[in-house]
C-alpha positions in Angstrom: 7.0 -15.6 -16.0 6.1 -17.8 -18.8 5.8 -16.6 -21.9 3.3 -16.6 -24.3 3.5 -20.1 -26.3 4.0 -19.4 -30.0 1.6 -21.4 -31.1 -1.3 -19.7 -30.0 -0.2 -16.5 -31.6 -1.8 -15.3 -34.9 0.3 -15.8 -37.7 2.1 -13.4 -39.2 0.8 -13.6 -43.0 -3.1 -13.1 -40.9 -1.7 -9.9 -39.3 -0.4 -9.2 -43.2 -4.3 -9.3 -44.3 -5.5 -7.8 -41.3 -3.9 -4.6 -42.0 -4.9 -2.6 -45.1 -7.9 -2.1 -44.6 -7.2 -1.0 -40.8 -4.9 1.7 -42.2 -7.4 3.0 -44.4 -9.9 3.6 -42.2 -7.3 5.5 -40.0 -5.9 7.7 -42.4 -9.6 8.8 -43.5 -11.0 9.1 -39.6 -8.2 10.7 -38.7 -8.2 13.2 -41.5 -11.8 13.7 -40.8 -10.9 14.4 -37.4 -8.7 16.9 -37.9 -10.6 19.0 -40.2 -13.7 18.9 -37.7 -11.7 19.7 -34.7 -9.4 22.7 -36.3 -11.1 25.3 -34.8 -10.4 23.1 -31.2 -7.0 22.2 -31.9 -6.1 25.9 -32.2 -8.1 27.2 -29.4 -6.2 24.5 -27.2 -2.6 25.4 -28.6 -3.2 29.2 -28.1 -4.2 28.6 -24.6 -0.6 25.8 -24.1 0.9 29.0 -25.3 -0.5 32.0 -23.1 0.3 29.4 -20.3 4.1 29.6 -21.0 5.1 31.8 -23.8 8.6 30.8 -23.5 7.7 27.1 -23.6 6.4 24.7 -27.0 3.1 24.3 -27.5 3.8 20.6 -28.4 5.4 17.9 -25.7 7.4 15.5 -27.7 9.1 12.5 -26.2 10.4 9.1 -27.6 8.3 6.2 -27.9 8.5 2.4 -28.2 6.4 1.0 -30.9 5.5 -1.5 -33.1 8.8 -4.1 -33.4 10.4 -2.0 -30.9 11.2 0.9 -32.9 11.6 4.4 -31.4 9.2 7.3 -32.3 8.4 10.6 -31.5 5.1 10.8 -30.0 2.9 14.2 -30.0 1.0 15.7 -27.2 -0.5 19.1 -26.2 1.5 20.3 -23.3 0.1 19.7 -20.2 3.4 20.2 -17.6 6.0 22.9 -16.6 8.6 23.7 -19.1 11.2 21.8 -17.1 9.2 18.7 -16.0 11.6 16.4 -17.4 14.2 17.4 -15.3 12.1 17.3 -12.2 10.9 14.0 -13.2 14.4 12.5 -11.2 12.9 14.1 -7.7 9.3 12.0 -7.8 10.5 8.7 -9.1 10.7 7.4 -5.2 6.9 8.5 -5.2 5.8 6.5 -8.4 2.4 5.3 -7.6 3.1 2.0 -10.1 6.3 -0.2 -10.0 9.2 1.1 -12.3 9.8 1.1 -15.4 6.4 2.8 -15.5 5.2 6.0 -13.8 2.3 7.5 -12.8 1.5 10.0 -9.7 -2.1 10.9 -9.1 -1.3 14.5 -7.9 1.4 15.1 -10.2 3.2 18.7 -8.9 4.5 19.3 -12.7 0.9 19.2 -14.1 0.1 22.8 -14.8 -3.8 24.1 -14.3 -4.4 24.0 -18.0 -2.8 20.7 -18.1 -5.1 18.9 -15.5 -8.2 20.5 -17.3 -6.3 19.0 -21.1 -5.6 15.6 -19.6 -9.2 14.8 -18.2 -11.4 15.2 -21.1 -8.5 13.6 -23.2 -7.8 16.5 -25.6 -4.1 16.7 -24.6 -3.7 13.7 -26.7 -5.1 15.0 -30.2 -1.9 15.9 -32.0 -1.5 11.9 -32.0 -3.5 11.9 -34.8 -0.4 13.2 -36.8 1.3 10.3 -35.6 -1.4 7.8 -37.0 -1.3 9.7 -40.5 2.9 9.1 -40.7 1.5 5.8 -40.0 3.6 5.8 -36.5 0.6 4.7 -34.7 -2.6 3.5 -35.1 -6.2 4.8 -33.9 -6.3 1.7 -32.0 -3.8 -0.4 -30.5 -1.6 -0.4 -27.7 -0.6 2.5 -25.6 3.2 2.9 -26.9 5.2 3.3 -23.9 8.4 5.8 -22.9 10.3 3.3 -22.0 13.1 1.0 -24.2 11.9 -2.6 -25.6 14.6 -4.2 -23.9 12.9 -3.3 -20.4 10.1 -5.7 -21.4 10.1 -9.3 -20.1 10.1 -11.7 -23.0 6.2 -12.6 -22.4 5.6 -8.9 -23.3 7.4 -8.3 -25.9 4.2 -9.8 -27.8 2.5 -6.4 -27.9 5.1 -5.0 -29.7 3.7 -6.9 -32.8 1.2 -4.7 -32.9 0.8 -1.3 -34.0 0.4 1.4 -30.9 -2.7 3.3 -31.0 -4.5 6.6 -29.7 -6.7 4.2 -27.9 -7.0 0.6 -26.5 -8.5 -1.7 -24.0 -6.3 -0.2 -21.6 -7.8 3.3 -22.1 -11.4 1.8 -22.0 -11.1 -1.2 -19.4 -8.7 -0.2 -17.1 -7.0 3.0 -17.9 -5.1 4.5 -14.5 -6.4 1.0 -12.4 -3.9 -1.1 -14.4 -0.5 -2.2 -13.4 1.8 -2.4 -16.5 1.7 -6.0 -16.3 -2.4 -6.5 -16.1 -2.1 -4.1 -19.3 -0.1 -6.1 -21.5 -2.2 -9.2 -20.9 -5.0 -7.1 -21.7 -3.6 -5.9 -24.6 -2.3 -9.2 -25.9 -5.2 -10.8 -25.9 -7.6 -8.1 -27.4 -5.6 -7.8 -30.6 -3.7 -11.2 -30.8 -7.0 -12.1 -33.1 -7.9 -8.9 -35.5 -11.1 -7.5 -36.0 -11.8 -4.3 -37.2 -15.5 -4.4 -36.0 -14.5 -4.8 -32.4 -11.6 -2.3 -32.9 -14.4 0.2 -34.1 -16.8 -1.1 -31.3 -13.6 0.1 -28.7 -13.1 3.3 -30.4 -17.2 4.0 -29.6 -16.6 2.8 -26.3 -13.3 5.9 -25.7 -16.1 8.1 -26.6 -18.0 7.2 -23.4 -15.0 7.2 -21.6 -13.7 10.1 -22.3 -16.7 11.8 -21.5 -17.7 10.1 -18.4 -14.2 11.3 -17.3 -14.1 7.4 -16.1 -10.4 6.7 -14.7 -9.0 10.3 -16.0 -5.8 12.1 -14.3 
């Protein structure tokens, strides 16, 4: 694979200028969303707890963020409590190439979990990751695999803060292989534009409502 020529990358100074306004929008919209959605979040949390009383409501997983730093992402739990242990038995059935993993009819997903995934409600706790500055509302989706797994040219996506949504969710979702995701995300975020990112955020709502590409 050919590494992206450095001359085509946006200067770091330009990226620095692009961040403050975006961070303000992230905080304001996340706080508003959490306030408005609080009753829904509490209802979902209660249902998840009732499904497996001895299991945690939130799923925590280490993900790779900006500059390759690892952080803990938050989601509503959608799988059985021993899902991570059972994953090793399913790797050979993955529908995408390693190190990515995807299984359309994953037996570890609970009945409620399937509903949460189809509606993307399981992703809402990541608003807390946004408030902590670990994520942005719009950015490349953070991967569970380590930064050293990336090919050299793919590492450019780690120059951007990972997002709750991004080009993959709107234009590809489950239909994209990881290499395609990288190319789409790098091309989109290389030139910062709050207008384009807000447009992508609005399009995400439509994708979720239509359940386009939902698992």
